[in-house]
C-alpha positions, 0 to 999 in steps of 0.5 A: 500499499502506497505511503500518504502524500504528506508523508512522502514529503516529509511532513507530520501529519495533524494530531488527530482531533480527541473529544474530551469526555465530562467528568463527573468531577468536573461537573461536581467543582463546576456546581460545587463553586457555583454553589458557595458564590452564590451563596456568599456575595453572589446573591447579595450583588444579585440582587442589587443588580436587578432592584436597580434595573427594576427601580431604575431612579434608584442609585446603588445606595437607595438600592441598599436601602430598598432592600434593606427595608424589605427585609433586611439582612434575609432582603439581599437573599431573596431569590437565593432558595430554590432558584439560584441554589438550582441555577448554581448546580445546573449550571457547571453541568449543562454549560460544560456539557452543552460547551464541550460539545460544541467545542468538539464539533467547531474544531473538527470543523476546522475552527482554531483552538480560540474560535472554537473556545469562544463558539463552545461558550456561546453554544455553553450559555445558550443552552444554559438559558433554555435548559434552566437559567429561564424560568430561574431567572424569572423565578428569583425576579418575582422574588426580588420585585414582588409587590408587599401584600404585608404593606396592606396587612396580607399573607405574603405568599410564600416561593413555591405558592408564586410559583404555583399561581404563575403556572396557573395563570399563565403557563410555563410561558409564564414562568419562562418570561424574558427567556429569549432577552436570557439567552442573548446575555448569556451568548454575549456573555460568554462569547465577549467575556471568553475573548476579553479575557484572552486579549487581557491576559495576553497584555499582562503577558506583556508587561509580566514579560511571560510571553512564552507560555510561561505560567501566570500567578494567581492574582495575574489569573484573577485580573485578566478574569476580573478585566474581562468579566468587568469589561463585558458589562458592556451588555448590561442593556440587554439585563435590565430589558431581561430584568423588566420583561419578568418585573413585577413591580405595579408599572400602568404605563408599561406595555402588555404583552412585552417583549425584548423590543418594546422593553427596550423602548420603555425604558429608553423613552422612560429612562434614557440610556442610563436607565439600560446602564442601572445595575452595571456595578454591583454586575461588575463587582459579581463578576469579579466575585465569581472569577475569585471563586474559580480561579482563587478557590479552583485548585483548592476545591480541585484537590477535594474533589478530586479526592472525593471523587477519585477522578482527576479533574479536568476542567479549567474553572 
């Protein structure tokens, strides 16, 4: 049998692309880190961000005062159980599995590692939005923005009572309200966050003289990821639109049968460009905290998961 032309010419054939298995240890690591992040500072920052986006006349301190008046310290944890926990625990599983598959097929089609990584993150974010994140963000926003009947002396409906009431009145569409805006945010967020983090990392390598693949220190890793996460907040208008679509805040001027386009126009007409960027400060802080959890605590969590499962963790969190 004849030797392939590439071998005859002395050119080594490129290594065969192998699909990386999605290990249980990887999923456990992702879920564990996300659960820790959201249960500590993650949910309080999410509540402040959502409150500012829903009440666009409030500044940062105004939102803090509104939340404190609503329930003291516990007001900052509205929507944590079960919605934020469900979202955090499934985020690693859905996102990692789909992103890994999408990246493999993109690379197999000829994409570079950089483009394949972005494609994987975007498709993974899209899948996560429609699989679990849509109804979780909707119910978190409902918890944060619903009218407090207690002010009128009425009994405040609980979490599951609120969920069942929306389901009875509006069905699956009601508990997934704003899911298209969630998907848009996730796709643009993961794509830009991945790309911008790599740009920041390249700059840090140039400044620190580590342009030949030397290992970055933990502070440098955090800086690169935090810059990427902070700069990716350019899409905050999509987040404000998402909150407006899911909000239970009473406003007779809000358009009926709200779509992404209607919500965008309504917010711009009422509050201008500034209104579309309400909540961007706590969102940047949230991105930095997520980075610290994933990068700074990632190595410790990796060791713990490897001891627990007996598997080597290969995911990069």
